[in-house]
ZAMARGU-4260 file (C-alpha; in steps of 0.2 Angstrom, whole numbers, plus 5000, padded with zeros to 4 digits):
<rodrens>
0) 4976/4645/4834 | 4956/4650/4836 | 4952/4652/4856 | 4941/4637/4861 | 4922/4640/4864
5) 4923/4639/4883 | 4931/4656/4882 | 4916/4664/4877 | 4905/4673/4891 | 4893/4665/4900
10) 4875/4671/4901 | 4875/4687/4912 | 4866/4685/4929 | 4849/4692/4931 | 4847/4710/4937
15) 4846/4709/4956 | 4838/4721/4969 | 4851/4729/4981 | 4845/4728/4998 | 4855/4733/5015
20) 4868/4721/5022 | 4860/4714/5037 | 4869/4714/5052 | 4881/4701/5057 | 4875/4699/5076
25) 4856/4704/5075 | 4849/4717/5082 | 4867/4726/5083 | 4872/4737/5069 | 4888/4732/5061
30) 4895/4749/5062 | 4893/4746/5081 | 4901/4731/5080 | 4914/4738/5071 | 4918/4748/5085
35) 4916/4736/5099 | 4925/4722/5093 | 4942/4729/5093 | 4940/4734/5112 | 4933/4716/5116
40) 4946/4708/5109 | 4959/4720/5119 | 4953/4716/5135 | 4950/4698/5132 | 4967/4694/5126
45) 4975/4706/5138 | 4965/4697/5152 | 4972/4680/5146 | 4991/4685/5149 | 4987/4693/5165
50) 4980/4677/5170 | 4997/4670/5165 | 5005/4682/5174 | 4997/4683/5190 | 4996/4664/5192
55) 5014/4662/5188 | 5010/4650/5173 | 5023/4647/5158 | 5036/4656/5167 | 5050/4648/5158
60) 5043/4658/5142 | 5044/4675/5151 | 5056/4688/5143 | 5056/4696/5161 | 5055/4691/5179
65) 5041/4697/5190 | 5056/4707/5200 | 5059/4717/5185 | 5039/4721/5182 | 5040/4728/5200
70) 5056/4737/5200 | 5060/4743/5182 | 5043/4750/5177 | 5040/4767/5181 | 5021/4769/5180
75) 5006/4759/5190 | 4994/4746/5182 | 4980/4757/5190 | 4987/4772/5179 | 4991/4761/5163
80) 4972/4753/5164 | 4966/4771/5166 | 4976/4779/5149 | 4969/4763/5139 | 4951/4765/5145
85) 4953/4783/5138 | 4961/4778/5122 | 4947/4767/5119 | 4935/4779/5124 | 4943/4791/5111
90) 4943/4778/5098 | 4925/4774/5099 | 4921/4793/5098 | 4930/4796/5084 | 4923/4779/5076
95) 4906/4784/5079 | 4909/4801/5070 | 4915/4793/5056 | 4901/4782/5054 | 4889/4794/5051
100) 4897/4799/5034 | 4897/4780/5029 | 4885/4775/5018 | 4875/4760/5021 | 4882/4742/5013
105) 4872/4734/5001 | 4871/4716/4996 | 4863/4710/4980 | 4875/4715/4967 | 4889/4701/4970
110) 4884/4691/4955 | 4886/4706/4942 | 4902/4710/4949 | 4908/4692/4948 | 4902/4692/4930
115) 4911/4709/4927 | 4926/4704/4934 | 4925/4688/4922 | 4923/4698/4907 | 4938/4709/4910
120) 4948/4692/4914 | 4942/4687/4897 | 4949/4702/4889 | 4965/4701/4897 | 4966/4682/4892
125) 4964/4686/4874 | 4977/4701/4873 | 4989/4691/4882 | 4987/4677/4868 | 4988/4689/4855
130) 5005/4696/4864 | 5011/4678/4864 | 5006/4675/4846 | 5017/4689/4841 | 5033/4681/4846
135) 5027/4664/4839 | 5020/4657/4855 | 5002/4647/4853 | 4995/4652/4868 | 4980/4644/4867
140) 4987/4628/4863 | 5000/4629/4879 | 4984/4633/4889 | 4978/4617/4882 | 4992/4607/4887
145) 4993/4614/4905 | 4975/4610/4908 | 4977/4593/4902 | 4993/4590/4911 | 4983/4595/4928
150) 4968/4584/4923 | 4980/4568/4919 | 4987/4570/4937 | 4970/4572/4945 | 4974/4589/4951
155) 4957/4594/4944 | 4947/4584/4958 | 4958/4592/4971 | 4953/4609/4964 | 4936/4604/4963
160) 4936/4599/4982 | 4945/4614/4985 | 4932/4625/4977 | 4916/4615/4984 | 4924/4618/5001
165) 4926/4638/4997 | 4907/4637/4994 | 4909/4639/4975 | 4899/4629/4963 | 4909/4617/4951
170) 4902/4611/4934 | 4905/4628/4927 | 4921/4635/4916 | 4937/4635/4926 | 4940/4653/4923
175) 4922/4658/4930 | 4927/4648/4945 | 4944/4656/4947 | 4936/4674/4948 | 4924/4668/4960
180) 4939/4661/4971 | 4947/4679/4966 | 4932/4690/4970 | 4927/4681/4987 | 4944/4677/4994
185) 4960/4685/4985 | 4954/4701/4983 | 4950/4703/5003 | 4966/4695/5006 | 4976/4707/4996
190) 4967/4722/5004 | 4971/4715/5020 | 4988/4715/5015 | 4987/4732/5008 | 4981/4738/5025
195) 4994/4729/5034 | 5009/4737/5024 | 4999/4755/5025 | 4997/4753/5045 | 5015/4747/5046
200) 5022/4762/5035 | 5011/4776/5046 | 5017/4768/5063 | 5035/4767/5058 | 5039/4784/5051
205) 5027/4792/5065 | 5036/4781/5079 | 5053/4785/5072 | 5049/4804/5073 | 5043/4803/5091
210) 5061/4795/5094 | 5071/4808/5083 | 5063/4824/5089 | 5066/4826/5108 | 5052/4838/5111
215) 5039/4825/5104 | 5046/4811/5113 | 5046/4821/5129 | 5030/4827/5127 | 5022/4811/5120
220) 5029/4796/5117 | 5040/4796/5132 | 5024/4790/5142 | 5023/4774/5133 | 5042/4770/5138
225) 5039/4769/5156 | 5035/4752/5153 | 5052/4745/5152 | 5045/4730/5156 | 5028/4729/5143
230) 5014/4718/5148 | 4999/4715/5139 | 4987/4727/5143 | 4999/4741/5143 | 5000/4740/5123
235) 4990/4755/5120 | 4996/4765/5137 | 5001/4780/5126 | 4998/4801/5127 | 4981/4802/5122
240) 4986/4813/5106 | 4999/4800/5101 | 4985/4786/5102 | 4974/4796/5092 | 4987/4801/5080
245) 4997/4784/5078 | 4983/4771/5082 | 4965/4777/5079 | 4969/4788/5063 | 4983/4776/5057
250) 4971/4760/5057 | 4957/4771/5048 | 4967/4776/5035 | 4974/4760/5032 | 4955/4753/5033
255) 4949/4765/5020 | 4963/4766/5008 | 4963/4748/5006 | 4945/4748/5001 | 4940/4736/5014
260) 4921/4734/5019 | 4913/4734/5037 | 4916/4716/5037 | 4934/4718/5032 | 4936/4732/5043
265) 4932/4720/5059 | 4944/4707/5053 | 4958/4719/5052 | 4954/4729/5068 | 4953/4714/5078
270) 4969/4706/5070 | 4979/4721/5073 | 4973/4723/5090 | 4978/4704/5094 | 4994/4707/5084
275) 4998/4724/5095 | 4993/4715/5112 | 5003/4700/5107 | 5019/4710/5105 | 5018/4717/5122
280) 5013/4701/5131 | 5030/4699/5138 | 5030/4680/5132 | 5040/4670/5119 | 5028/4657/5116
285) 5033/4644/5105 | 5016/4639/5099 | 5009/4656/5096 | 5007/4658/5079 | 5006/4677/5078
290) 5024/4675/5084 | 5028/4662/5072 | 5022/4670/5057 | 5029/4687/5059 | 5046/4691/5064
295) 5039/4706/5070 | 5034/4699/5088 | 5036/4701/5107 | 5055/4697/5106 | 5057/4709/5092
300) 5047/4724/5100 | 5054/4720/5117 | 5071/4725/5113 | 5064/4743/5109 | 5058/4744/5126
305) 5074/4743/5133 | 5087/4758/5136 | 5100/4750/5125 | 5089/4745/5110 | 5077/4760/5111
310) 5084/4767/5096 | 5081/4753/5085 | 5066/4741/5080 | 5053/4755/5076 | 5043/4744/5066
315) 5025/4740/5071 | 5014/4730/5073 | 5016/4718/5060 | 5031/4719/5046 | 5050/4723/5050
320) 5052/4727/5032 | 5056/4746/5036 | 5068/4744/5050 | 5077/4733/5037 | 5076/4745/5022
325) 5081/4762/5033 | 5094/4752/5043 | 5085/4753/5059 | 5085/4735/5064 | 5094/4730/5081
330) 5112/4723/5076 | 5119/4721/5091 | 5119/4704/5092 | 5115/4690/5105 | 5104/4700/5119
335) 5104/4685/5131 | 5116/4693/5143 | 5108/4710/5143 | 5092/4703/5149 | 5101/4691/5162
340) 5110/4708/5168 | 5094/4716/5169 | 5085/4701/5180 | 5100/4699/5192 | 5099/4719/5195
345) 5081/4718/5199 | 5082/4703/5209 | 5096/4712/5220 | 5084/4727/5222 | 5070/4717/5228
350) 5081/4707/5240 | 5086/4723/5246 | 5070/4730/5249 | 5066/4713/5257 | 5079/4715/5270
355) 5077/4733/5273 | 5058/4729/5277 | 5064/4715/5290 | 5076/4727/5298 | 5061/4739/5300
360) 5050/4724/5307 | 5062/4722/5319 | 5065/4738/5323 | 5048/4741/5327 | 5048/4725/5336
365) 5061/4731/5348 | 5052/4749/5351 | 5036/4739/5354 | 5044/4727/5367 | 5053/4742/5376
370) 5036/4752/5377 | 5027/4736/5383 | 5039/4731/5397 | 5037/4752/5401 | 5020/4749/5403
375) 5022/4734/5413 | 5033/4742/5426 | 5022/4755/5428 | 5006/4744/5431 | 5018/4734/5443
380) 5021/4750/5453 | 5003/4754/5454 | 4999/4736/5460 | 5014/4738/5474 | 5006/4756/5479
385) 4990/4749/5480 | 4995/4735/5493 | 5004/4748/5504 | 4998/4754/5521 | 4987/4769/5522
390) 4995/4782/5532 | 4986/4785/5547 | 4982/4804/5555
</rodrens>
């Protein structure tokens, strides 16, 4: 069957003049915004969870008790903040140096790019129809039946409203509309997924190597595991070299290899930052979309921070596929008894400290009372001597 006329290319768009992409938030250049947004995201989300911690809110969803934070962690919050700030400084410097070698993003050629993709899609369609014809299938007729069925069920009106909501013109060849949806939405989504997979792959193998090499663990990665009880702003508490290699370079490679632009990079860096902070937040929140969408969440990663789970659950920050494929996912069953035992032990240590402090106060109070009584006795003797008659010569 001859292909319908609607498959013939539409008129190509007029030639456009390319101009530099205007900044998203004038007058801040997008290159600097790309560096600043992940840091703003990190501290904003961290402060939210810190507020929950310090005001004892949503305690029923906490993975660990405040006593465990106090007794099990081997580093102060001040030191954690200092190291995270250092990592953000290094991250910014590397990003600024990289930005010097980036070309200026241009706009104006989008219509031509959409049309080129449209022409390629038509060529692919024709090749597919010829292949179907070889095996005796009328591809064009089948396509017409599918389209007619969608129209008969009112699906065309639903699709029209969806496409209009996406900001794409209707009343044109449906293939062109599909290509525009692909160009503006599907391709960026695929690039984001590719970047996520690249970052997860990079971090899984480096993370696992840091644990399997005693020297690497002792020299670099052990610093992060001083936090047996993770909290939000400790997500990037690492040795500076590890932070550079695993987070800064890893995310940068994922960004470049996926083919993202500056705006896509903003989404990816902020998204991965939110995910990293959320994975260390210490809460299993039932309404947290990041914890619902991804199996790799705060509960999953917290197992890795425990002494009994430290050789498992290496995947981070999005997927768990590498743990599953390579057999490093936690398989020790229900962890609730282990968490309960840790909480009880920390509570006992806190109670010991309270009793010791009370005993010390009592001891100090007894000493102070003895000294006070001695002082009063001395003052009494002085008063008695002053009242006694002087000896006459």
